C-alpha positions, 0 to 999 in steps of 0.5 A: 229909371228903375235899376235892377239890382241883384240880391244885396243881402249876401254882401253883408257878413251880418244882417242889420238888427236895429229894432231894439234887439241885441245881436246874438253871438254865433254860439247862442244861435241854434243851428236850425235857425241859421239854416233857416236864415240861409234858406230864407235869403236864398228864397229872397234872392230868387224872388224876381218872379214875385207879384210884389217884385217892384216893391221888394226891388226898391227895398233892395236898392234902399238896403244897398245904399244904407251905408252911404246914407248920411241922414238918420231920418226915416219915414214912419208908418204913422204920421206924427204931429209937427214938432215931434222929435226924431226919437219919438217918430222912430218909436211910433214907427217901431210900434206900427211895425210890431203891430203889423208884424203881429197881424202878418203872423195872425193872418199867416196862421189863418191861411194855414188853418184854412188850407188844412181844413180845405184838404189840399191833397184831396182837392188835388186828387179830385182835380186829377179824377175830374180832368180824366173824366172830362177827357173821356171821349164818351163824356157828352153821351149824357149832356146833363152829366157832362155839364155837371162834370165840367162845372165840378172841374171848374169849381175844383180849379177855382178853389185850388187857385184861391188857396194858392193865392192866399198862400202867395199873398201871405208870403208877400207880406211876410217877406216885406216884414223880414226884409224890413227887419234886416234893414236899419230903417223903417220905410212907411211905403213898404209897411203900408203895402204890407198892410194893404195886402193883409187887409185884402187877404182878410177880406178874401178869407172871409168870403172864402169861409162864407162860401164854405157854408153854402152847400145847398143844391142851388146855392151856386146859382144866380138869384131872383128877388121879388119885393112886395109892399105889405101892410102900411099903405103908402109907407109900405110902398115907399119901404119896398122901394127902399129895399129895392135900392138896398138889394141893388146896391148889395149886388153892385158892391159884389160886382154882380150883374143886377137887373130890375126886370119888373116894377109896379109903381105905387099910386102916391110913392114907392112901388107896389112890387118889383123883381130883381135878377142878380146874376153871379156865383153864389148869389142865391146862397147868399140871399136865400136868408133874406126871404121873409117879412122886413119891418120898418119903424120911422117917422112917416114922411107921408103923415102931416103930423110926423107920427111914428109909422110901422110898415112891412114888405115881403121878400121872396128869393128864388134861384135863377135856374137855366130853363133846361135844368128844371126837369120838373113835370107839372100836370097842366090841370095843376096850373091856373094861368091868367093874362093881364096887361103889363102896363108901363114902358114897352110900346103899344103891344105891352100896354094894349095886349095882355102880355103879363102872365100869372101862373098859380100852382093850385095844390100849394097856392104858390104863384109867380108873375112875369111881365118883363118880356114883350110877348105873352109866350115869352112871359109864360115860358119865363114864369113857368121856369120861375114857378118850377124853381120856386117849387123845387126850393120849397120842396127842399126846405120842407124835405118833400120828395115830390112837388105834390107833397109841398105846402104853400109858403105864403107869409103875410107881410104884416105884424108878427111875421118879420125876420128883421126890424129896421128902426129909424126912430126914436133910435137907430137899429137894425136887428135880425130876429132869427140870429139876434145880430144887430147894428146901429149903422142903419145908413150902411145897411140901407146902402147894401152892407148886408154881409154881416147879416148874411154871415150870421144867418148862414152860421145860424143855419149851419148850426141848426143843421148840425144840431137839429135838436138844439141841444148842446 
């Protein structure tokens, strides 16, 4: 049974200092440091509502029983080999502690820098203004503006919540470190807990910094990825299937709702094309840089002689916009609509009726195809929505004020057009042509570890936007 113990720090006239440091006399300690120490002890005594209170409560109980403990053994943060003396074990534990303390100091500084750069005061003022606007009785007179206001309010609250969580977790780790300093033993359980906090906090800070690079009008939306096999025959179709798995795994790792809505199976192996919907916050912002041609070099499993083969697949990425949010009017005469049989699963209606819809925007040559719905009308509505989203993205990329001003964005999936190379043979390497970021861990990349490439591209894109001329 866990016993609730009141703060025992005040029971001692002096804190324990046993980590190879000499105790200072009262005259040698500056008055501000003494004041800070008293404040810290008061904060520790009021930590009962802390998210890590059970761990710290256990530390207090152990701290209280230190004087009555007759054994000098302590659990080290690192696990030494059998037969190592207690002195060496303690030295290893102290080295781990000093390393962890340095990590805590580093992440604490990083949290403070991020909070300062985010502008907490301005965020709080924006939150108050948005809450006042949301409470206005005339808010829903304009439905589009109301949705925009509520979305901005949600984003502001989420951002403030994240910044507060960063501070809380950093305080948690710092508290464990400071309590350990006041004890005459080092317990690996608590240091491992602090280490876990630091690792999770660093990951959260990385994600937060990444989202700060996403400022496009559609970056917060979900994404639709279309994969098409390019030059390379059966090898290209197999490569397209490998890319499909890679993006599905990426979505699963980020806990996004991932759905393969359309897939055309290849004649011998792989797929001819596939469409994936990845539903989650910032999915399009993260994946927009994946648009382009992906090239693979490997020993072909479809070649009897095992010769090296180069294949290509094309990736298109569009934002998944709500149907009522795309207020783009496209003249009927600018659209070429054709219907075909969808094929695959779905019953007789899908296989015998021309339910699949392909819509081409004649002025630009941009085309989309939709086959996942069971009726022709449903496919036509979804295809038109995707076409509008795709035209909006192209217009933004080309800085066109009107849809009729855009040019086609068709890029052939063949040699000379690739944005990323995946080399399986004679060596292992994945390299992004645009950012020059590369890694030899090709297995992890194919398992969905794309975040380093995504981060490198977003930084590259941000630097180009900040310095269009390319001059330093």
